[in-house]
N, C-alpha and C positions, 0 to 999 in steps of 0.2 A: 430564348424563344426559338422554336424550330417549326418549320412548315414545309410540307411536301405537297406539290400539286402535280398530278399526272398530266400527260399530254392529252388525255381524253377529256379533261375538265371543261374546256371551252365549248366543244360541241354539245356536251350534255348540260352545261350551265343553263342553256336556253331551252332544254328539253326538246331539241329538234327531232329526236327520234321517238318522242312521246313515251319514253320509258319512265319508270317511277324512281324518284329520288328519296332515299332514306338517310336519316342523320342520327348520330348518337353523340351525346355529351357525357363523358365520364369524369365526374368531379372527384378525383382522387385526393387523398390527404396531402400529397406533395404536389401533384401535377394534374392539371385539367387537360383533357383531350377532346378534340372535335374530329369526328370522322363522318364524311359525307360520301355516299356511294350511289351508283346508278344500279338499279335492279333490272337485269336483262329479261328478255322474254322467256329465256330458259330457266329463270328462277335463281340464277347466280348473281353475283354482284361485282362491279368494277369500281375501284376506288377513284373518286373525283378529287378529294382533298383530305389531307391529314394535317392537323395542327396541334401542337403540344406547347403548353405554357406552364412553366414551373411557378406555382403559386405559394407553396409552403404553408398551407393552412395548419399543418400539424407542428409547425415550428414551436418548440417549447412543450410539446406533448399534445394529447388529444382532449384534455379536460376542458380547456378554454381556448377559443380561437382569438389570437391577438387582433386588436382593432385595426391595425395597419394591414393585416392579412385579409381581413374582411373587405376592406376598401379595395385593395389590389385584386382580390378575387372577383369582386363585382365588376371591376373594370374589364377583366378578362371575359366575364359573361356578356357584357355589353359589346365587346369586340366580336365574340362568337355570334351574337344576335345580328350584327351588321353583316357578317359573312352569310348567315342563313338567309337573309332577305334578298341576296343576289340569286338565290335559287327559287324556283316557282313551287311554293308550298310543299317542302319536303316533310315527310312523316318523321317526327322527332321524338326520341326517347332520351330522358335525362336521368342519369344514375348517380346517386351519392353513396359514399362508402364510410370508412371507419370514423373519421373526425366528424362527419355530419350526422352520425348516429350516436355519438358519445358526448360531444362538447356541450356544456351547460348553456352556452349562448349561441347554439347553432342556428336558432330561428332568426337571429340578427343577420345571418347570411341567407338562409333558405328563403325566407319570405320575400325580400327584394329580388333575389335571383329568379324566383318563380314569376314575379311581376314583370321582370325584364323579358323573360323567355316566353311568357304567356302559356306556360304549362307547368304541371306538377313535377317535382323532383321525386323520383322513386328511391327512397332511402332503404338500401338492402342490408341484410345481415351477412355475416361472414360466410356462412354455408352457401347462401345464394350467390355470393360473390365468387366463391370457388367453383360453383357449377357453371357460371357464365365464362369464367376463364377457361375451364375445360372445354366447353363447347366452341369457344373461339379458337383455341390451339388445335383442336381436332380437325379443323378445316385444312390444316397444312399437311403436305406430303411428309411422310416419315413419322408421324405421330400415331398412325393406325397400327403399327407393328412394334413389337418389343415391349419392354417394361420401363416406364419412365416415372420419376418423381418430378412433378411440376411444382415450381416455386415462384410465387409472385410476391415480391417485397414491396410493400407500400409504406406510407408515412405513419399510418396508425395500426396496420395489421399486416400479417404475412399469411398467404394462403398456400396450402400444400394439397396436391391431388396425386394419388397413385393411380396410374393407368396401366393396364395390361392388354396388349393386342387391341388397343383402341377403346377398351371398356374401362369405365371408372371403377376401381376396386375400393377406394376409400378417399375421403377428403376431410379437411378441417381448416379452420381459421384461428390464428393465435394473435394476441396483442403484442406482436413482435415487430411493429413498424419501426423504421429507422428514426423517426421523430421521437418515439418513446425510448428506444435504446440509447439514443444520443443524450437525452435528458437524464437518464438514469446512470449511465456509465462513462460517458466521454467527458471527464472532468479535467484531464491533463492533456497537453499537446506537445509532443506526441502522446498518444494514449499509453498508459503504463501497463506492465504485465499484470499487475494486481487488478486493474480495471478490466482487462481482457479476460482474466480468470473469473472475475465476478460475473461478467456478461455471459461467459460460456456456461457457468453453473446455472444462471437464471434461465437461459435458453433451453438447456437440457432438461431442467425440471419442468418447464412449460410444455415441452413437446414429448414428455415421457410416454404418452399413449401412442404417439406416432412411431416411436422407435420399434415397438413390437410389430407394427405393420411393415416397416422397412425390413426387418429380419425375416418376415414371412415371405414377402414378395421379391426381395433382392433386386431393386431397380438397377438396370445397367446404365441408365442415363439420368443426369440431372438436367431438366428442361426449364430454363428460366425465362420468365416473361417480365416485362416492364423495363424502364430505362436503366435500372441498376445493373441489369445484365448486358444491355447494349454498351455500357461503359467498358466491359471486358473486350468487346469488339473494337471500339474506337481506340482504346489504349494499346491494343495489340496490333494496331495498324490495319485492321480489316475494314472494308467498306460495309456499312450497315445496310442490310437488305430489309425491305419493307413487305416482302411477299414470300420469302423462303426462310427455312430454318438454316441457321449458321452453326458451325462447330468451333468450340474453343478447346485447345489441348489443356488437359488438367495441370500439367507442369507450368504452362503459361499462366494459368490462374494463380498457382502458388507463388510464382515469381512476382506477379503484380500485387498480390496480397502483401507480400513482405515489403515491397517498396512503399505501398500506401500506409501500412500500419506503422512503419518507422519514420514517416515524414510528418513534419509539423505543417500548419496551415499554409505558411509561406512557401514551403517546399512543394506541397500538393498543388498550389496554384500554378506552379511552373511545369507540372507534368503534362506531357503531350497527350491529347485526346480526352482529358478530363474537363468537362464543362464547368464553368465558374459556379453554377448553381448547385453542383454536386460536391464541392470541396468540403463543405461542413459535415455532410452526412455519410460520405463515402467510407469513412473508417469503420463505423459500426456495421454498415452494409456489407463490407468485405469480411469483417469478423463473423457475421452471421452466416454468410455463404460458406466460409471455411469450415464452420462447425458442421454444416450439412454435407459438404464434400468429404470431410473426414469420416462422417458416419457411413456414407454409402459407397465411397471409393468408386465413382462412376468411370466408365470407359471414356466418356467424353461429356463435356458440358455443352448443351444445346441452347441457342439463343433464339427465342421466338418473337417475330414481329407482331404476332396476333395475341390477343388476350381478351379482357372483359368486353371491350367495345365491339369486337368482332363476334363475340358470343351473343351480344344483344342483337346485332344485325342478323345473325343466324336464326334467332328466335323470331325476329320480325318477318323473315322470309318464310317461316314455317307455318304462319297463321294465314 
């Protein structure tokens, strides 16, 4: 569990400046996020609180949510609700993604979660998810120029967005979440070459339509959102930024990839900068990233602190 609270939080917690507070809960297939912001008179926002909890709803895949994951997920929702009550009537949006749109028993989580929060959960499809990720990342300096392939790896799906000079050229969502890939391909530990080859074949067949767009637009940068890319920072010894784009050298990525791919679970647990909750799924996540890096041969890998939840905030400010 990680939590960041800016120095601005306490003054705005009581709304002393009478500014508006907005909140977003992003119910990802691996991780739940809570973002609370203060909306300024100029129409921008300042972060009051970020909280991230690894819930692993997609553990075992996205067809059925395990009972224990439903229980722990609802406990996180209750925790988020307690936090929200310390702010005076924030406008709240709650978004659900891959596992909450696919699991056969999803209502066992959705219904009680809505009761706890007192609001409906907006279950979005992959294209809508990609659009929100794009809107969130575009708020950052450096994303308005050049050609980027945005990649957001989740537990149940992975979204890709091609942008050129700040404009979206193409986007799609694929069932390539790390929960699914782990269930399908990570049978041995360390993962075997045959398992990696099977994973690669599966991924390339799944994204066949995207390859043509990559060849057409020739993205110079791979821009990664979500915690799976932040791991590249933490394991490289960089401080994680929550407001600015960070850069990872491509060779550093390859070096980290080789270390992780060749390690078993015990060895991965000893790697500096790798959070315990990522030990299980990091292997297929790194394998998936390498397939994309090999495809586009980027000048640099960018790590974005903004993604879907900031895109939701952006839309809330636009209405």
